C-alpha positions as CSV (number, residue, x, y, z in Angstrom):
1,X,1.3,11.9,7.1
2,X,-1.9,10.8,5.4
3,X,-4.4,13.5,4.8
4,X,-3.6,17.5,4.2
5,X,-6.4,20.3,4.5
6,X,-5.9,24.3,4.2
7,X,-8.2,26.5,5.0
8,X,-7.0,29.6,3.6
9,X,-3.7,30.4,1.7
10,X,-1.8,30.4,5.2
11,X,-3.4,28.2,7.3
12,X,-3.0,24.3,6.9
13,X,-3.6,20.9,8.8
14,X,-1.9,17.4,8.5
15,X,-3.3,14.4,9.8
16,X,-1.3,11.2,10.2
17,X,0.5,8.7,12.6
18,X,3.6,9.3,14.5
19,X,4.1,5.6,14.6
20,X,3.3,5.8,18.6
21,X,-0.4,7.1,18.0
22,X,-2.7,9.9,16.3
23,X,-1.1,12.9,15.1
24,X,-2.3,16.5,13.9
25,X,-0.2,19.3,12.8
26,X,-0.7,22.9,11.9
27,X,0.7,25.5,10.2
28,X,-0.4,29.5,9.9
29,X,2.6,30.1,7.5
30,X,1.6,28.9,3.9
31,X,3.6,25.4,5.4
32,X,6.9,27.2,6.3
33,X,6.4,25.7,9.8
34,X,4.4,23.1,11.7
35,X,3.5,22.7,15.2
36,X,1.9,19.8,16.8
37,X,-1.6,20.3,18.1
38,X,-2.6,17.1,18.8
39,X,-1.5,14.0,20.1
40,X,-3.1,10.6,21.0
41,X,-3.0,6.7,21.5
42,X,-4.8,5.1,18.0
43,X,-3.7,3.5,14.9
44,X,-3.6,6.8,12.7
45,X,-5.7,9.1,10.8
46,X,-6.4,9.0,7.8
47,X,-8.1,12.1,6.5
48,X,-9.1,15.2,7.4
49,X,-11.3,18.0,6.5
50,X,-12.6,21.7,7.7
51,X,-16.4,22.9,6.8
52,X,-15.0,26.5,7.3
53,X,-12.1,28.3,9.4
54,X,-13.1,26.7,13.1
55,X,-14.8,23.7,12.7
56,X,-13.0,20.5,11.4
57,X,-13.2,16.8,11.7
58,X,-10.5,14.0,11.3
59,X,-11.2,10.3,10.8
60,X,-8.9,7.0,11.3
61,X,-8.5,3.6,12.2
62,X,-11.3,1.8,14.1
63,X,-14.0,4.2,13.8
64,X,-11.9,7.1,15.1
65,X,-13.7,10.4,14.5
66,X,-12.1,13.7,16.1
67,X,-13.8,17.2,15.7
68,X,-12.4,20.7,16.7
69,X,-14.6,24.1,16.8
70,X,-11.6,26.4,17.8
71,X,-9.6,25.8,14.6
72,X,-7.3,23.2,16.2
73,X,-6.9,24.1,19.3
74,X,-8.9,21.3,21.3
75,X,-9.9,18.3,19.4
76,X,-12.6,16.0,21.0
77,X,-14.1,12.4,20.4
78,X,-17.2,11.6,18.6
79,X,-19.0,8.1,18.6
80,X,-19.4,6.7,15.0
81,X,-20.9,3.4,15.8
82,X,-18.5,1.2,13.9
83,X,-15.1,-0.5,14.6
84,X,-14.1,-0.1,10.8
85,X,-11.6,2.1,9.2
86,X,-12.6,5.2,8.2
87,X,-10.6,6.4,5.1
88,X,-12.1,9.8,3.9
89,X,-14.2,12.7,5.7
90,X,-16.2,15.4,3.8
91,X,-18.4,17.7,4.8
92,X,-20.7,19.8,2.5
93,X,-21.7,22.6,5.2
94,X,-21.2,23.1,8.7
95,X,-23.6,20.1,10.1
96,X,-24.1,17.6,7.3
97,X,-21.0,15.3,6.7
98,X,-20.0,12.1,5.2
99,X,-17.1,9.5,6.2
100,X,-16.5,6.5,4.3
101,X,-14.0,3.1,5.2
102,X,-14.0,-0.5,5.2
103,X,-16.4,-3.3,4.3
104,X,-18.2,-0.6,2.4
105,X,-18.9,1.8,5.5
106,X,-20.7,5.1,4.8
107,X,-22.0,7.0,7.6
108,X,-23.4,10.5,7.6
109,X,-24.2,13.2,9.9
110,X,-26.9,16.4,9.8
111,X,-25.8,17.9,13.3
112,X,-22.1,18.4,13.1
113,X,-21.4,14.7,14.1
114,X,-22.9,14.7,17.4
115,X,-24.6,11.3,15.8
116,X,-23.7,9.4,12.5
117,X,-26.3,7.5,10.5
118,X,-25.2,4.4,8.4
119,X,-25.8,4.6,4.8
120,X,-26.0,1.7,2.2
121,X,-23.2,1.6,-0.2
122,X,-24.2,-1.2,-1.8
123,X,-20.6,-2.7,-1.6
124,X,-18.9,-4.4,0.9
125,X,-15.8,-3.7,-0.6
126,X,-13.4,-0.7,1.0
127,X,-14.3,3.2,0.4
128,X,-11.5,5.1,-0.2
129,X,-12.6,8.6,-0.8
130,X,-15.6,10.7,-0.8
131,X,-16.1,13.9,-2.3
132,X,-19.4,16.4,-3.0
133,X,-19.5,19.0,-5.5
134,X,-22.7,20.1,-3.5
135,X,-25.1,19.5,-1.0
136,X,-26.8,16.5,-3.5
137,X,-24.1,15.1,-5.6
138,X,-21.3,13.3,-4.7
139,X,-18.5,10.8,-5.3
140,X,-17.3,7.8,-3.5
141,X,-13.9,5.5,-4.9
142,X,-14.9,1.6,-4.6
143,X,-12.5,-0.9,-5.5
144,X,-12.6,-0.4,-8.9
145,X,-15.6,1.5,-9.6
146,X,-16.8,5.1,-9.0
147,X,-20.0,5.3,-7.3
148,X,-22.2,8.2,-7.7
149,X,-25.1,9.9,-5.7
150,X,-27.7,12.7,-6.5
151,X,-29.7,12.7,-3.3
152,X,-27.1,13.7,-0.6
153,X,-26.1,10.0,-0.2
154,X,-30.0,7.9,0.1
155,X,-28.7,6.0,-2.9
156,X,-25.6,5.7,-5.0
157,X,-25.2,4.6,-8.8
158,X,-21.9,2.9,-10.5
159,X,-20.1,5.1,-12.5
160,X,-17.5,2.8,-14.0
161,X,-17.0,3.7,-17.6
162,X,-13.7,4.3,-18.5
163,X,-11.7,2.2,-15.6
164,X,-10.4,-0.3,-18.0
165,X,-6.5,-0.1,-16.5
166,X,-7.4,0.2,-13.0
167,X,-7.3,-2.5,-10.5
168,X,-8.5,-0.3,-7.5
169,X,-9.3,3.3,-7.4
170,X,-7.8,5.6,-4.6
171,X,-8.7,9.1,-4.2
172,X,-10.9,11.5,-6.1
173,X,-10.9,15.3,-6.3
174,X,-13.5,17.7,-8.6
175,X,-12.5,21.1,-9.6
176,X,-15.9,21.9,-10.6
177,X,-19.1,20.4,-10.5
178,X,-18.1,18.5,-14.3
179,X,-14.6,18.3,-13.7
180,X,-12.7,15.6,-11.6
181,X,-9.8,13.4,-11.5
182,X,-9.4,9.7,-9.4
183,X,-5.9,7.8,-8.6
184,X,-5.4,4.5,-8.6
185,X,-2.6,2.0,-7.2
186,X,-1.3,1.3,-11.2
187,X,0.1,5.2,-11.6
188,X,-2.9,5.9,-13.4
189,X,-4.8,9.9,-13.1
190,X,-8.5,9.5,-14.4
191,X,-10.5,12.3,-15.5
192,X,-14.1,13.0,-16.2
193,X,-15.5,16.5,-17.7
194,X,-19.3,15.4,-17.7
195,X,-19.7,14.5,-13.8
196,X,-18.6,11.1,-13.8
197,X,-20.2,10.0,-17.0
198,X,-16.9,9.1,-18.8
199,X,-13.8,8.8,-17.6
200,X,-10.3,9.1,-19.7
201,X,-7.0,7.4,-18.9
202,X,-3.7,9.1,-17.9
203,X,-0.6,7.0,-17.3
204,X,1.7,9.3,-14.9
205,X,4.8,7.6,-15.8
206,X,4.8,5.9,-12.2
207,X,3.6,2.5,-11.4
208,X,2.9,3.4,-7.3
209,X,-0.2,4.0,-5.5
210,X,-0.8,7.5,-5.5
211,X,-3.0,7.9,-2.3
212,X,-4.1,11.4,-2.5
213,X,-4.6,14.0,-5.1
214,X,-5.4,17.6,-4.4
215,X,-5.8,20.8,-7.0
216,X,-5.2,24.4,-6.0
217,X,-7.2,25.7,-8.8
218,X,-8.5,24.5,-12.2
219,X,-5.3,23.5,-13.9
220,X,-2.8,23.0,-10.9
221,X,-2.8,19.6,-9.2
222,X,-0.3,17.5,-7.1
223,X,-1.0,13.5,-6.1
224,X,1.1,11.7,-3.9
225,X,2.3,8.2,-2.8
226,X,2.2,6.4,0.5
227,X,6.2,6.2,0.2
228,X,7.1,9.6,-0.8
229,X,6.6,10.0,-4.6
230,X,5.0,13.7,-5.9
231,X,3.6,14.4,-8.9
232,X,2.6,17.8,-10.5
233,X,0.3,18.8,-13.2
234,X,0.1,22.3,-14.6
235,X,-2.4,21.6,-17.8
236,X,-5.7,20.2,-15.9
237,X,-4.3,16.3,-15.8
238,X,-3.0,16.3,-19.4
239,X,0.6,15.8,-18.0
240,X,2.1,15.3,-14.9
241,X,5.7,15.9,-14.1
242,X,7.9,14.1,-11.3
243,X,8.9,16.4,-8.4
244,X,12.1,14.6,-8.1
245,X,16.0,14.8,-6.8
246,X,17.2,13.7,-10.4
247,X,18.4,10.0,-9.6
248,X,16.5,6.9,-8.4
249,X,19.6,5.2,-7.1
250,X,20.6,5.1,-3.2
251,X,22.2,7.9,-1.8
252,X,24.6,7.3,0.8
253,X,26.3,10.5,2.0
254,X,25.5,14.3,2.0
255,X,28.4,17.3,3.1
256,X,27.9,20.9,2.4
257,X,31.2,23.0,2.4
258,X,29.0,26.1,3.1
259,X,25.3,27.3,3.3
260,X,24.6,27.3,-0.2
261,X,26.8,24.5,-2.0
262,X,26.3,20.8,-1.2
263,X,27.3,17.5,-2.3
264,X,25.9,14.0,-2.3
265,X,27.2,10.6,-3.5
266,X,25.5,7.0,-3.7
267,X,25.6,3.8,-5.3
268,X,23.1,1.2,-7.2
269,X,22.8,-2.6,-6.7
270,X,23.7,-2.7,-10.5
271,X,27.1,-0.7,-9.7
272,X,26.1,2.3,-11.6
273,X,28.7,5.1,-12.1
274,X,28.0,8.7,-12.0
275,X,25.9,9.2,-8.5
276,X,27.7,12.6,-7.6
277,X,25.0,15.3,-7.5
278,X,25.7,19.0,-6.5
279,X,23.5,22.1,-5.5
280,X,24.8,25.5,-5.5
281,X,21.5,26.8,-4.3
282,X,21.0,25.0,-1.0
283,X,19.2,22.2,-2.4
284,X,16.5,24.2,-4.6
285,X,18.0,22.0,-7.7
286,X,20.9,19.7,-8.0
287,X,22.7,18.6,-11.3
288,X,24.7,15.5,-11.7
289,X,28.2,15.7,-12.1
290,X,30.9,13.7,-14.0
291,X,32.6,10.8,-12.2
292,X,35.2,8.3,-12.9
293,X,34.0,5.7,-14.8
294,X,35.7,3.2,-12.0
295,X,33.7,5.2,-9.3
296,X,30.7,2.5,-8.2
297,X,29.2,1.9,-4.6
298,X,29.8,5.4,-3.5
299,X,29.5,5.9,0.2
300,X,31.2,8.8,1.9
301,X,31.8,12.6,0.9
302,X,33.7,14.9,2.8
303,X,34.9,18.6,1.7
304,X,38.0,20.8,2.8
305,X,36.4,24.0,1.1
306,X,34.1,24.6,-1.6
307,X,36.4,23.3,-4.3
308,X,38.6,20.6,-2.6
309,X,36.6,17.8,-1.5
310,X,37.0,13.7,-1.7
311,X,34.6,10.6,-2.4
312,X,34.7,7.3,-1.1
313,X,34.0,4.4,-3.5
314,X,36.2,1.3,-4.6
315,X,38.9,3.5,-4.4
316,X,39.4,7.3,-3.3
317,X,38.8,10.2,-5.3
318,X,39.6,13.9,-5.1
319,X,38.7,17.2,-6.8
320,X,40.1,20.6,-6.7
321,X,37.4,22.6,-9.0
322,X,34.3,21.6,-7.2
323,X,33.4,18.2,-8.5
324,X,33.8,19.2,-12.3
325,X,36.8,16.7,-12.7
326,X,37.9,13.6,-9.7
327,X,41.2,12.0,-9.9
328,X,42.1,8.4,-8.2
329,X,44.3,8.6,-5.2
330,X,44.5,5.2,-3.8
331,X,42.7,2.1,-5.2
332,X,41.0,0.8,-2.4
333,X,38.3,3.3,-0.7
334,X,36.4,2.2,2.3
335,X,33.1,3.4,4.1
336,X,33.5,6.9,5.9
337,X,35.8,9.9,5.8
338,X,37.0,12.7,7.7
339,X,39.6,15.7,7.4
340,X,40.5,17.7,10.7
341,X,42.4,20.1,8.2
342,X,43.2,20.9,4.7
343,X,46.0,17.8,4.5
344,X,44.9,15.5,7.3
345,X,42.4,13.2,6.7
346,X,41.4,9.7,8.0
347,X,38.8,6.7,5.7
348,X,37.9,3.4,7.9
349,X,37.0,0.5,6.1
350,X,36.2,-3.1,6.6
351,X,39.5,-4.2,8.5
352,X,41.6,-0.6,8.1
353,X,42.2,2.9,9.1
354,X,43.7,4.7,6.2
355,X,45.3,8.3,7.0
356,X,46.9,11.1,4.9
357,X,49.2,14.0,6.0
358,X,49.4,15.6,2.6
359,X,45.6,16.1,1.5
360,X,46.0,12.5,-0.2
361,X,49.0,11.9,-2.1
362,X,49.8,9.0,0.2
363,X,48.1,7.0,2.7
364,X,49.1,4.9,5.8
365,X,47.3,1.8,6.8
366,X,46.8,0.2,10.2
367,X,45.2,-3.3,10.5
368,X,42.2,-4.2,12.5
369,X,40.0,-7.1,13.1
370,X,37.0,-4.9,13.0
371,X,34.4,-3.7,10.2
372,X,34.7,0.0,10.6
373,X,31.6,2.3,9.5
374,X,32.1,5.5,10.8
375,X,35.3,8.4,11.9
376,X,34.9,11.5,13.4
377,X,37.5,13.6,15.1
378,X,36.4,16.5,17.5
379,X,39.9,18.0,17.4
380,X,42.9,17.8,15.3
381,X,44.3,14.7,17.6
382,X,41.3,12.8,19.2
383,X,39.2,10.6,17.2
384,X,36.9,7.9,17.2
385,X,35.5,5.0,14.7
386,X,32.7,3.0,15.1
387,X,31.6,-0.3,14.0
388,X,31.1,-4.2,14.6
389,X,33.0,-7.3,15.2
390,X,32.7,-9.5,12.0
391,X,32.4,-13.1,11.7
392,X,28.1,-13.6,12.9
393,X,28.8,-11.7,16.0
394,X,28.1,-8.0,15.1
395,X,28.9,-7.1,18.5
396,X,29.2,-3.3,18.3
397,X,33.0,-1.2,18.7
398,X,34.6,1.8,19.3
399,X,37.8,2.7,18.7
400,X,39.8,5.9,20.3
401,X,42.9,7.8,19.4
402,X,44.5,10.7,21.5
403,X,47.7,10.9,19.1
404,X,46.5,11.9,15.4
405,X,46.0,7.9,14.7
406,X,49.4,6.7,15.4
407,X,47.6,4.2,17.9
408,X,43.6,3.2,18.3
409,X,42.3,1.8,21.4
410,X,39.2,-0.3,22.0
411,X,37.3,1.9,24.2
412,X,35.4,-0.9,26.7
413,X,32.7,-1.3,27.0
414,X,31.0,0.0,23.8
415,X,27.9,-0.2,25.5
416,X,25.6,-1.9,22.9
417,X,25.4,-5.3,21.5
418,X,24.6,-4.2,18.3
419,X,26.2,-2.9,15.2
420,X,27.3,0.8,15.3
421,X,26.5,3.0,11.9
422,X,27.8,6.5,12.6
423,X,29.7,8.3,15.5
424,X,29.6,12.2,16.2
425,X,31.0,14.3,19.2
426,X,30.2,17.9,20.0
427,X,33.3,18.3,22.1
428,X,36.1,16.3,23.3
429,X,34.1,14.5,25.7
430,X,30.4,14.4,24.4
431,X,29.8,12.3,21.9
432,X,27.4,9.9,20.4
433,X,27.1,6.7,18.4
434,X,24.0,4.6,16.7
435,X,23.5,1.8,15.1
436,X,21.1,-1.5,14.6
437,X,18.1,-2.0,16.8
438,X,17.5,1.8,17.6
439,X,20.8,1.9,18.9
440,X,22.1,5.4,21.0
441,X,24.9,5.7,23.2
442,X,26.5,8.4,24.6
443,X,29.8,9.4,26.4
444,X,30.7,12.5,28.4
445,X,34.0,11.2,29.4
446,X,35.6,11.0,26.0
447,X,34.6,7.5,25.6
448,X,35.6,6.0,28.8
449,X,32.4,5.0,29.6
450,X,29.0,4.9,27.5
451,X,25.2,5.0,28.5
452,X,22.3,3.7,26.7
453,X,19.6,6.4,25.3
454,X,16.0,5.1,24.5
455,X,15.0,5.9,20.4
456,X,11.7,4.5,21.1
457,X,12.5,2.7,17.7
458,X,13.7,-0.9,17.2
459,X,15.0,-0.2,13.2
460,X,18.3,0.5,12.1
461,X,19.5,3.3,12.6
462,X,22.2,5.0,10.1
463,X,23.4,8.5,11.1
464,X,23.7,11.1,13.5
465,X,24.4,15.0,13.7
466,X,24.4,17.6,16.5
467,X,24.2,21.3,14.9
468,X,24.6,22.4,18.6
469,X,25.3,21.0,22.0
470,X,21.7,19.9,22.8
471,X,20.0,19.4,19.6
472,X,20.7,16.7,17.6
473,X,19.3,14.4,14.8
474,X,19.2,10.5,14.1
475,X,18.1,8.9,11.1
476,X,17.3,5.6,10.0
477,X,14.2,3.5,8.1
478,X,12.2,6.4,6.9
479,X,12.5,7.9,10.4
480,X,14.0,11.1,11.7
481,X,14.5,11.2,15.6
482,X,15.4,14.7,17.6
483,X,16.6,15.5,20.6
484,X,16.9,18.8,22.3
485,X,18.1,17.6,25.7
486,X,21.3,16.0,24.6
487,X,19.6,12.7,24.2
488,X,17.5,12.2,27.3
489,X,14.5,12.2,25.5
490,X,13.9,11.9,21.5
491,X,10.8,12.7,19.2
492,X,9.9,11.3,16.1
493,X,9.6,14.2,13.6
494,X,7.8,13.9,10.1
495,X,10.5,12.7,7.4
496,X,7.6,12.4,4.7
497,X,9.5,9.1,3.1
498,X,9.4,5.6,4.1
499,X,12.8,5.2,2.1
500,X,15.5,4.3,4.5
501,X,17.8,7.6,5.2
502,X,21.3,7.3,5.1
503,X,23.6,10.5,5.8
504,X,22.2,13.5,7.6
505,X,24.2,16.9,7.7
506,X,23.2,20.4,9.1
507,X,24.8,23.9,8.0
508,X,23.6,25.5,10.9
509,X,21.2,25.1,13.8
510,X,18.0,25.3,11.5
511,X,19.0,24.1,7.8
512,X,20.0,20.7,7.2
513,X,19.8,18.0,4.9
514,X,19.0,14.2,4.7
515,X,19.4,11.5,2.0
516,X,18.5,8.0,1.1
517,X,17.6,5.4,-0.7
518,X,15.6,5.8,-3.9
519,X,17.1,9.3,-4.5
520,X,15.8,10.8,-1.4
521,X,16.5,14.0,-0.8
522,X,15.3,15.8,2.2
523,X,15.8,19.2,3.7
524,X,14.5,21.4,6.4
525,X,15.0,25.0,7.0
526,X,13.4,25.3,10.4
527,X,15.3,22.7,12.8
528,X,13.6,19.8,12.0
529,X,9.8,20.8,12.5
530,X,9.3,20.1,8.6
531,X,11.5,18.3,5.9
532,X,10.8,19.0,2.0
533,X,11.2,16.3,-0.2
534,X,12.5,15.5,-3.7
535,X,12.0,11.9,-4.6
536,X,11.4,9.6,-7.6
537,X,11.0,6.3,-7.6
538,X,13.4,3.2,-7.6
539,X,13.5,-0.3,-9.7
540,X,11.6,-3.1,-8.7
541,X,13.7,-5.7,-6.5
542,X,11.3,-7.8,-5.0
543,X,8.8,-9.7,-5.5
544,X,5.0,-10.7,-3.3
545,X,3.6,-13.6,-4.4
546,X,0.6,-14.4,-4.7
547,X,-1.1,-10.9,-5.3
548,X,-4.1,-10.6,-4.4
549,X,-4.2,-13.0,-1.7
550,X,-6.2,-14.1,1.0
551,X,-3.8,-16.2,3.3
552,X,-0.3,-16.1,2.8
553,X,2.4,-14.5,0.9
554,X,5.8,-15.4,-0.2
555,X,8.4,-12.6,-0.6
556,X,11.5,-12.8,-2.4
557,X,14.0,-10.7,-4.1
558,X,17.8,-9.7,-5.2
559,X,18.1,-8.1,-2.2
560,X,17.4,-10.9,0.1
561,X,20.7,-12.2,1.4
562,X,21.6,-14.4,4.7
563,X,21.0,-11.4,7.2
564,X,17.9,-9.4,9.2
565,X,15.2,-9.1,7.0
566,X,12.4,-6.5,8.3
567,X,9.1,-6.9,6.9
568,X,6.5,-3.8,8.0
569,X,2.9,-3.9,6.7
570,X,0.8,-0.9,6.4
571,X,-2.6,0.0,5.1
572,X,-3.1,2.6,2.5
573,X,-3.5,5.3,5.0
574,X,-0.1,4.8,6.7
575,X,-1.2,2.6,9.7
576,X,1.2,0.0,10.9
577,X,-0.9,-3.6,11.3
578,X,2.2,-6.3,11.2
579,X,6.0,-6.2,11.6
580,X,7.8,-9.4,11.3
581,X,11.6,-10.5,11.7
582,X,13.4,-12.9,9.9
583,X,16.9,-14.3,10.0
584,X,19.4,-16.0,7.4
585,X,16.1,-16.5,4.9
586,X,16.6,-16.2,1.3
587,X,12.7,-15.6,1.2
588,X,10.1,-15.5,3.7
589,X,6.7,-16.3,4.1
590,X,4.0,-14.1,6.0
591,X,0.3,-14.8,7.2
592,X,-1.9,-12.3,5.9
593,X,-4.9,-14.1,6.7
594,X,-5.9,-12.2,9.3
595,X,-6.1,-8.8,7.5
596,X,-9.4,-7.0,6.3
597,X,-9.7,-7.0,2.4
598,X,-8.2,-4.4,1.0
599,X,-5.1,-2.2,-0.3
600,X,-1.8,-2.7,1.9
601,X,2.0,-1.5,1.4
602,X,4.7,-4.3,2.6
603,X,8.0,-2.4,3.5
604,X,11.0,-4.7,2.9
605,X,13.9,-3.9,5.0
606,X,17.4,-5.6,4.2
607,X,20.7,-4.5,4.8
608,X,21.3,-4.4,0.8
609,X,18.5,-1.9,0.6
610,X,14.8,-1.1,1.1
611,X,11.6,-1.5,-0.7
612,X,8.0,-1.2,-0.6
613,X,5.3,-2.7,-2.5
614,X,1.6,-2.8,-3.0
615,X,-0.3,-5.6,-1.7
616,X,-3.9,-6.5,-2.1
617,X,-5.8,-8.5,0.1
618,X,-9.2,-10.0,-1.2
């Protein structure tokens, strides 16, 4: 999502992209629930503005402008006269408005959008944001300067005093005629108290591009980044506080033994321990728990009641006091754990399945020639494990037991040529498995046969969960897919993050949680209509060189290994402009010569992790 605007305390709108086209959402209850009011083809919407309760405008890729006169019930396309991307829109009254975009483009209307005239900005640089404090006085961000007009856009002057740390300026907002704020790509927020004559800088503490800033009153403001960071000020920009889950490491698994108490575990590239989080208030706040000093690379968590739980890492660990202390049960852990009752549990790993019948005191092992990623039992005797054949083929595999793990048989065919990462059954016959390249498969006869379902995605899918027999969710590389008809059709829900999501869990039919890379924790309380995010930026592992660039770039990093690498390039407003796949390369080269001058976000995804980097094309 690229832009949000509220016409009153309850009624608000969000504009952006689904990944397949343009999208507009609306809320009538102060953001508790959001409904889709417009979808259509296009490269994405970048900005939305309402001049009153009924009249609204949204702009986006390739000169797109839409207008509503009935509070979003219907939208009509307006002719802008340009094919350049439009990045921001602002109206001073119902008839007079401005939209700005790439190549220094400024358009103005005085008849409510029926026609648009081109104004001169004096620059060919991208214009990222426009804001007017009255009918005549307005401001724009243009590369590393702010432009100001005192005559309703007829002429513009440079107001650049104070932007000494900035490479590129992004979003601006004024709380009154004199007090305004500007964000940039390097984590700075600039403030003026004299109508733009001078600006003072404040580093937010997060070296990231904050693409949008908004103040609800003179003191309280929020800024968001294109990859999910949220910061808040309550003292008119003197200080900014990240809204965070409390960690910036990868969160791999989440589990709730009841509606209020939940746990999330994870790991980092640096093998850092102490990555066990707990909430006792339904996800409102999370605290870090003590973990064993050797508890590295935690991958799965499961609780049999609110106090007794298990985590997997380089070993298997157990708590009997709600995570206050942990004991090592067995050296050598696995990737997924599941208990069918208080005593009987299963663990799957690279080439084995473990079973306990005494609450983890002893474990028996069965060896396999498969790498197994997930295990699930719909009843006490029937279970499934999914993964892949190692050794370069990575074909998907499904194993089934009908005798509580005494024997496991390969269910053929698995229905996929790709690695499977997660399995879930709604009853003994109906189950789902998801994996690489957007794979979703379903069985309705206890695994005897499998059918391929279409998610509409080619990304890696990491986790599947069905809170009811027909309603289910699948998560992956920043995406959440939802079905309400048992997997026949899937829709893309807005996750609010581009970070990879690794595990999803629902406590009832409407309340669910998803966790992922970079400390991401998402929660929905309305059945996936909206997800609320707490997030903190992580460490740098990828580099792009040269940057700025105008021809080719080379991407290298510590997470680059000999496997599939996905590189996706987005505009600063979230429009996907490039998507490339590389295999078995320690560094990748990308031709960006066809991209227009401006700021882009480069998402780099490997099996080892994900990162989003800024790229300046000049």
